[in-house]
VMD Tcl script that draws the C-alpha trace (Angstrom):
set ca {
  {-35.83 19.32 -45.02}
  {-33.67 20.98 -42.36}
  {-31.76 18.81 -39.91}
  {-31.71 19.26 -36.14}
  {-28.43 21.18 -36.35}
  {-29.93 23.62 -38.87}
  {-32.99 24.15 -36.68}
  {-30.82 24.76 -33.60}
  {-28.59 27.13 -35.55}
  {-31.65 29.10 -36.69}
  {-33.01 29.34 -33.17}
  {-29.65 30.49 -31.78}
  {-29.30 33.06 -34.57}
  {-32.73 34.49 -33.68}
  {-31.84 34.53 -29.97}
  {-28.54 36.29 -30.65}
  {-30.23 38.82 -32.93}
  {-32.83 39.65 -30.27}
  {-30.50 39.60 -27.27}
  {-27.12 40.63 -26.06}
  {-25.64 37.25 -26.90}
  {-25.20 33.97 -25.09}
  {-23.43 33.09 -21.84}
  {-22.39 29.80 -20.26}
  {-22.27 29.96 -16.45}
  {-20.14 27.23 -14.84}
  {-20.36 27.13 -11.04}
  {-20.86 24.31 -8.56}
  {-22.97 26.58 -6.34}
  {-26.58 26.27 -7.51}
  {-27.48 29.63 -5.94}
  {-24.75 31.39 -7.93}
  {-25.81 29.67 -11.17}
  {-29.45 30.61 -10.60}
  {-28.70 34.19 -9.50}
  {-26.25 34.93 -12.29}
  {-28.40 33.17 -14.89}
  {-31.52 35.03 -13.78}
  {-29.77 38.40 -13.82}
  {-28.36 37.77 -17.29}
  {-31.68 36.52 -18.67}
  {-33.35 39.68 -17.32}
  {-30.82 41.67 -19.38}
  {-31.70 39.72 -22.53}
  {-28.89 37.17 -22.65}
  {-29.44 33.55 -23.60}
  {-27.97 31.54 -20.69}
  {-26.87 27.94 -20.28}
  {-25.50 26.65 -16.98}
  {-23.37 23.75 -15.81}
  {-22.47 22.61 -12.27}
  {-18.94 21.45 -13.10}
  {-16.25 21.38 -15.76}
  {-17.30 17.99 -17.14}
  {-20.90 19.08 -17.70}
  {-19.73 22.34 -19.26}
  {-17.38 20.56 -21.65}
  {-20.17 18.15 -22.58}
  {-22.44 21.11 -23.41}
  {-19.73 22.81 -25.43}
  {-18.88 19.66 -27.36}
  {-22.52 18.73 -27.99}
  {-23.16 22.15 -29.50}
  {-19.73 22.66 -31.04}
  {-21.13 24.74 -33.90}
  {-22.96 27.04 -31.49}
  {-20.56 28.25 -28.84}
  {-21.46 30.83 -26.20}
  {-20.23 34.38 -26.60}
  {-18.69 34.37 -23.12}
  {-18.07 31.81 -20.38}
  {-18.35 32.74 -16.68}
  {-16.23 30.14 -14.92}
  {-15.88 29.46 -11.20}
  {-12.23 28.83 -10.46}
  {-12.74 26.36 -7.61}
  {-14.82 23.57 -9.14}
  {-14.88 19.95 -7.92}
  {-12.84 17.33 -9.82}
  {-11.55 19.54 -12.65}
  {-11.03 23.14 -11.51}
  {-11.21 26.29 -13.60}
  {-7.58 26.00 -14.70}
  {-8.13 22.43 -15.87}
  {-11.33 23.41 -17.66}
  {-9.52 26.20 -19.47}
  {-6.80 23.82 -20.65}
  {-9.34 21.22 -21.83}
  {-11.61 23.80 -23.47}
  {-8.77 25.26 -25.51}
  {-8.13 21.77 -26.93}
  {-11.67 21.53 -28.34}
  {-11.85 22.28 -32.08}
  {-14.40 25.07 -31.60}
  {-14.53 28.86 -31.68}
  {-13.28 29.75 -28.23}
  {-15.30 32.24 -26.20}
  {-13.64 34.66 -23.79}
  {-13.51 33.19 -20.28}
  {-14.20 35.30 -17.21}
  {-12.95 33.58 -14.06}
  {-15.00 34.01 -10.89}
  {-13.39 33.51 -7.48}
  {-12.79 34.97 -4.04}
  {-9.11 33.98 -4.19}
  {-6.61 36.81 -3.70}
  {-4.59 35.46 -6.65}
  {-7.52 35.79 -9.09}
  {-5.89 38.35 -11.40}
  {-2.64 36.37 -11.52}
  {-4.48 33.12 -12.27}
  {-6.57 34.86 -14.95}
  {-3.38 36.06 -16.63}
  {-1.72 32.62 -16.35}
  {-4.70 30.83 -17.88}
  {-5.29 33.36 -20.64}
  {-8.71 34.30 -19.25}
  {-10.15 37.56 -20.54}
  {-10.89 38.82 -17.03}
  {-11.38 37.95 -13.40}
  {-14.51 38.71 -11.41}
  {-14.00 38.72 -7.65}
  {-16.66 37.03 -5.53}
  {-18.81 38.27 -3.99}
  {-19.39 40.52 -6.97}
  {-21.61 43.52 -7.45}
  {-24.41 42.86 -9.95}
  {-23.53 45.97 -11.95}
  {-19.90 44.81 -12.24}
  {-21.06 41.37 -13.41}
  {-23.35 42.87 -16.06}
  {-20.69 45.32 -17.27}
  {-18.12 42.52 -17.52}
  {-20.45 40.27 -19.52}
  {-21.48 43.17 -21.77}
  {-17.82 43.83 -22.51}
  {-17.16 40.28 -23.70}
  {-20.50 38.99 -25.04}
  {-20.68 39.42 -28.79}
  {-24.02 39.02 -30.54}
  {-22.11 38.74 -33.83}
  {-19.65 35.81 -33.51}
  {-17.83 36.93 -36.66}
  {-16.50 39.93 -34.72}
  {-13.24 39.45 -32.80}
  {-13.38 39.50 -29.02}
  {-12.26 42.66 -27.25}
  {-8.77 42.79 -25.83}
  {-8.63 41.81 -22.16}
}
mol new
graphics top color blue
foreach p $ca { graphics top sphere $p radius 0.5 }
foreach p [lrange $ca 0 end-1] q [lrange $ca 1 end] { graphics top cylinder $p $q radius 0.2 }
display resetview
């Protein structure tokens, strides 16, 4: 009999096969989480969302065998910001997804480079730019290497 982990793995494999992959959206603004999540779901992505770094890390740890294909991360989060999340995430013994930082800060590109993020997405962002950025980094086949930033 299959365990819960096997069942979840099977479900995620079917989702990935039928969609463009999976995305974790981490933003303390509920409107942004709902808007981005809705837009990505409409494009066929499986989406999980978290309001802060702690909740995101809990999700990632709880499903350590089933990591998202890309993480959209708000830079200015309460308590632990995007930089802190990135540091903590890279310490988890999991397959690390490309991180796309989201922020209105002028220093976004510099911070993305300093943190090793794959890209930066300036807020407010155009929906087409968001979708193109996610499509670039989301990988339905996790055995394939991520694209170069």
